[in-house]
N, C-alpha and C positions, 0 to 999 in steps of 0.2 A: 624599874618601870612601874608607874603607879597604876592603881586599879582603873582609874578613869582613862588613862592612855591605852591600856590593854582593851578596855571596853570599846573605845572609839576605833582603834585599829581593827578589832574583831568585826565591828559593824560594817566598816568600810570594806574589809576583806570579804565578808559574807555577802554584801550587796553586789560585789563585783563577780564573785565566783559561784555563789549558791543562792537558792531561793531563801528568802527570809521567812522562816516558819514561826515567828513569834519572838517578841522581845525577851521573854524570860529564858527561852532556849539559848539565844545568842549570849545573853548575859551569863548564863551558867557555863557555856562553853568558853567564853572569854575568861572568866574567873578561874576555871580549872585548867585552861590551856589545851583542852581536848581538840579544839578546832585545828590548831597548828599541828598537834601530834598526829591527827588523822591524815592530814595532808602529807606529813613526813613519811608516815607508814606507807601510804599509797605510792609515793615516789620511790621509796626504797624497794617495795615489792616489784614495781615496774623495772627498776634497774636489775634486780636479782633475776627476774624472768628473762630480760634481754640478755644478760650474761649467760644464763642457762641455754638459751636458744643458740647463741654464738658458739658456745663450747660444744654442744651436740652437733651442730652443722660442721664445725671444724674437725671434730673427731671423724665424722662420716667422710668428709672430703679428704682428710688426711689418709684414711685407710684406702680410699679409692685411688688416690695418687700413688701411694706406696705399692699398690698392687697393679701397676701397669698403666696408669693414667685414666683420665676421665672418658676418653673416646670409647673404651670398652663398655662403659656403663650407660651410654646415651643411646636410647632407642625410642624414637619419636612415637611409634605406634604403641609401645608399652605405656609411655607417659600419657598419651591421649586417652587410652583405655582406662587407666587408673584414675586420672583426674576427672574425666567425664563421668565415670561410675561414682566417684566420690560426690560430685556435684548432684547427680541424680538422686543418690541416697539422702543427701542433705535436703533436697526438695521433697522427698517422700516423707520426711518428718512431719510435714504439714504445719510446722510451728517454727517461726523464725528463731525463737529462743533456743531450739535444739538443733538448728542447722549445722553448727560446727561439730557438735558431738556426733551426729549421724553421718556427716561427711567423712569424718575420721574413720568411723567404723566401716563405711562404704569403701574407703580407699583400701583398707586391709582385705575386705571381701573380694573386691575386684582384682586386687593383686594376686590372690590365690586362684581366682577363676582364670585369670590370664595365664598363670602357670599351668593350670589344668589344660587349657586350650593349647598352649605350646607343647606340652608333653603328648597330647593326643596327636598333634600334627607330626611330632617326631616319630611316634610309634607307627603312624600311617605311612610315613616315608620309608621307614625301615621295612615295612611289609612288602615294599615294591623294589627290593634290592636288585639292581642289574649292573652295578659298577663295582670296581675293586674295593675291597674293604677299607683301605687306608683313606681313600677319598670320602667314602661314606662315613667313616669315623670322624673325619674332619667336619663334615657338614652336621653331623650329630652334635658335636661339641659346640659349634656356633649356634645351632638352634636351641640347645639346652641353655646356653648363657642368655639368650634373648628371653626364653621362657622364665628364667629365674629373676630377671630384672623387674618384672611386674610386682613381685613380692617386695623387692627392695623399695620401689616407688610407693607401694601401698603403706609400708611401715614408715617411710619418710613423711608422707602426708599425715598419717596418724600422729606421729610425733609432734608435728607442727600444730595440728588441730587440738592436741592436748594442752598446749601452751595457751592457745586462744580460748579454749573452752573454759579453762580455769579462770582466765581473766573475765570472761563473760559471767561466770558464776559469782566471782568476787563483786562485780558491778551490780549484779542482781541482789546480792546480799546487802550491799550498801544502800540500795534504793528503798 
């Protein structure tokens, strides 16, 4: 491919996908092939990130299914508490650029707070024992499993926020 063909292709590509920031910059990028390399790197990073997210979610759901199925791990109140708390913490950042980072941190915090609330409720119900121990123990185990799911949800949201926070940082660095 001749230098002129590369230059024309680069100008057409730049005019369709990027702001033209000066003839010399485009000419330099066209001659060195940096424009295409940058796009290839960006696409490759997106593919790697997507594969990482799929593998992480696959491992999580594989472990859940292997340990008795998804139904044991679905508690709508826990999910609402963690996701709502994550959203609130994202808003508290006061900066759109830091929303994802703060939401991830908030998810973990609210997951642990949900666990503390659940454990307090368990301890309170244990202080009012009036039924046989086996039934009480059964209720205890069910309540404890609900309490622990908030931590699971919190870390799951944090994991996802890390993927998107890194993407946001990469985009900010490219700008």
